[in-house]
N, C-alpha and C positions, 0 to 999 in steps of 0.2 A: 033529340034533346034541344030544348030552347037554349040558344047560346047565351042568353042573358041570365040564365039560372046557374049562377055560381057565386061563391062567397070567398073572400080572402081574409084570413085571420093572421095578423102579425103577432109575434111574441109580445107578451105584456111588458117585458123588459125594454122593448124598443121605445116606449113612450118616454120622451125627455132625453133620449140618447141617439136621436137621428143623426146628428152631426158627427158624433163619434163613430157610429156604425158606418156611415158613408166613408169616413176617413180610413177605417179599418179595411173596408172593401169586401166584407162578407157578412152574411146573416143566415143563421140556421133557425129552423122551426116555423117558417111561413107555411101555413096550411091552406090549401085550396079545396073547398067542398063543391062538388058538382053532382047534384042528384044524390045517388047512394054511394058515390065514390068520393074519396078524399086523397089528397096528394100532399106529402110534406116535402117542401122545397129547401134546398140549400142554395143560397144565392151568393155569387161572387162577381166582382168586377174583373175586367181583363188583367189589370196589373196584379191584383192579389192572387188570381188563379195562376198566373205565370210564376209568381213567387212560391206558391204552394206546390206546384208541379216540380219546380226545381228542388225544393226542400225534400219532397217525398221521393223523387227519383234518385236523389243523391244519398238517401238514407239506406239502411239495411233492408227496408221494406221494398224499395225499388218499384213501386207502382202507386197509382192514385185511382181510387174508385169511389164514387159518391152517387147514390141513387138520386134521381130527380134533380140533377145539377142544373141550375139556371144561371147563365152568364148575361149580365146587363152592363150598360155603359157606366152607370154608377149605382151604388146600392142605396137607393132612395125609394120611398113608397111610390112615388110617381112612376119611376122606371120599372119597378116590379109590377105595378098594376098594368102598365102598358104591355109588358111581356105576357102577363097572364091573360090579358084580353086577346092577344094574338094567339096564344095557345088555345083559348076557348073557341076560336074560329075553326080550329082543327079538331074540336071535341076532345082536347087534351090527349091526343094520340101519342104524343112524344113522351108522356109521363107514365110511370108505373103506379097504380093505386096502392095505398097503404093496405096491408092485410086487414081483413075483417076481424075485429076482436070479439 
């Protein structure tokens, strides 16, 4: 696969809310398409992930599981695109493709 052949689609609701999203520290619904595969990412920054882990592990649920979790320094388009570019170099091996519909 040509490593340059991928596309990142951010959720429509992100437009105009980048500052708020970065402050919240998480973003769901980022979709990476690479050839016939697509991957839906859930993106967290380190601080928000730690908070989420504490909340979930202290709850009745007592676990935290998220497919295609991507942790970045800050939840910005630039940081997400940088991470996706690094994942592309490994042909997205770390991710699980979305089921074919």
